[in-house]
C-alpha positions in Angstrom: 8.9 43.0 201.1 11.3 41.3 203.6 12.4 43.6 206.5 15.5 42.6 208.5 14.3 42.0 212.1 17.7 41.2 213.8 15.9 38.6 215.9 13.7 41.4 217.3 16.7 42.8 219.2 15.5 46.1 220.6 18.8 48.0 220.1 19.3 46.7 216.6 15.8 47.5 215.5 16.6 51.2 215.9 18.6 51.0 212.7 15.4 50.6 210.8 13.4 53.6 209.5 10.0 54.6 211.0 8.3 53.4 207.8 10.0 50.0 208.1 9.1 49.7 211.8 5.5 50.5 211.0 5.4 47.9 208.2 7.0 45.4 210.6 4.4 46.2 213.2 1.6 45.6 210.7 3.2 42.3 209.5 3.5 41.0 213.1 -0.1 42.0 213.9 -1.3 40.0 210.8 0.9 37.0 211.4 0.1 36.7 215.1 -3.6 37.5 215.0 -5.6 35.7 217.6 -9.4 35.5 217.7 -10.0 33.5 220.8 -9.5 35.1 224.2 -9.2 38.8 225.2 -6.0 39.6 223.1 -5.9 40.6 219.5 -2.4 39.2 219.1 -0.8 36.0 220.6 2.0 36.1 223.3 4.8 35.8 220.8 3.3 38.7 218.7 2.9 40.8 221.9 6.6 40.3 222.7 7.6 41.3 219.2 5.3 44.4 219.2 6.9 45.4 222.6 10.4 45.2 221.0 9.2 47.3 218.1 7.6 49.9 220.4 10.7 50.1 222.5 12.8 50.7 219.3 10.5 53.6 218.3 10.7 55.1 221.8 14.5 54.8 221.8 14.9 56.2 218.3 12.8 59.2 219.3 14.8 59.7 222.4 18.1 59.6 220.4 16.8 62.2 217.9 15.8 64.6 220.6 19.2 64.2 222.3 20.9 65.0 219.0 18.7 68.0 218.2 
């Protein structure tokens, strides 16, 4: 399943549902897995995961403001 990533733009990722964001997080973790060093995910993957995490935070914040 192809999920639209919008170039991992933090603001645009908020348009995705929580399920899509979770699936995208899993996909990034699998694609950028790193077994050497102290990190489980390489630098590009960490940057993408940060953008996804920010989108989840911002989406939660918007929902609380609207409630």
